[in-house]
C-alpha positions in Angstrom: -93.2 52.4 -31.8 -90.7 53.3 -29.1 -90.6 51.4 -25.9 -88.5 52.4 -22.9 -87.5 50.0 -20.2 -85.3 50.7 -17.1 -83.4 47.5 -16.6 -82.0 44.4 -18.4 -84.9 42.1 -17.1 -87.4 44.5 -18.5 -85.7 44.7 -21.8 -85.6 41.0 -22.2 -89.3 40.7 -21.2 -90.3 43.4 -23.7 -88.3 41.7 -26.4 -90.4 38.5 -26.1 -93.7 40.5 -26.4 -93.3 42.4 -29.7 -90.9 42.4 -32.7 -88.0 44.7 -32.3 -86.3 46.6 -35.2 -83.5 48.0 -33.2 -82.3 47.8 -29.5 -80.5 50.8 -28.0 -78.9 50.3 -24.7 -77.6 53.2 -22.7 -74.6 51.6 -20.9 -73.5 54.7 -18.9 -73.2 53.5 -15.3 -74.1 49.9 -16.2 -71.9 47.0 -15.2 -70.1 45.4 -18.2 -71.4 41.9 -17.3 -75.0 43.1 -17.2 -74.6 44.7 -20.7 -72.9 41.6 -22.0 -75.6 39.3 -20.6 -78.3 41.4 -22.1 -76.7 41.5 -25.5 -76.0 37.7 -25.5 -79.6 37.0 -24.3 -81.1 39.1 -27.1 -78.9 37.3 -29.6 -80.0 33.9 -28.2 -83.7 34.6 -28.6 -85.2 33.8 -31.9 -87.5 36.8 -31.8 -84.6 39.3 -31.4 -81.6 37.5 -33.0 -81.8 39.5 -36.2 -82.3 42.9 -34.5 -79.2 45.1 -34.3 -78.0 46.3 -30.9 -76.6 49.8 -30.5 -74.7 50.5 -27.3 -74.8 54.2 -26.4 -72.5 55.9 -24.0 -69.4 53.6 -24.0 -65.9 54.9 -23.6 -64.2 55.6 -26.9 -61.1 53.6 -26.4 -60.5 50.6 -28.7 -60.8 48.0 -25.9 -64.3 49.2 -24.9 -65.4 49.2 -28.5 -64.0 45.7 -29.0 -65.7 44.5 -25.9 -69.0 46.0 -27.1 -68.7 44.2 -30.4 -67.7 40.9 -28.7 -70.9 41.3 -26.6 -73.0 41.4 -29.8 -73.4 45.1 -30.5 -73.7 46.0 -34.1 -72.5 49.5 -33.4 -71.6 51.9 -30.7 -72.3 55.5 -29.8 -69.3 56.8 -27.8 -69.6 58.9 -24.7 -69.9 61.9 -24.6 -72.8 62.5 -27.0 -75.5 65.1 -27.3 -79.1 63.7 -27.3 
């Protein structure tokens, strides 16, 4: 089942409702601290701790990728990408 939410609060609320196999976060235009908070919050919840996080739309430079991994992302999809 695919669930789409529009903001960090919605994502965290949804994560508490049903098991999640994978979380994909489109970070284009999102503030770094919101993305970091969301990733760390998902990692802190017992229900979502084991679920990998994919950050889509990050810049391809090494610093951005390192920041994504430090925030808890299992992997990244660099911007630009074709959907």
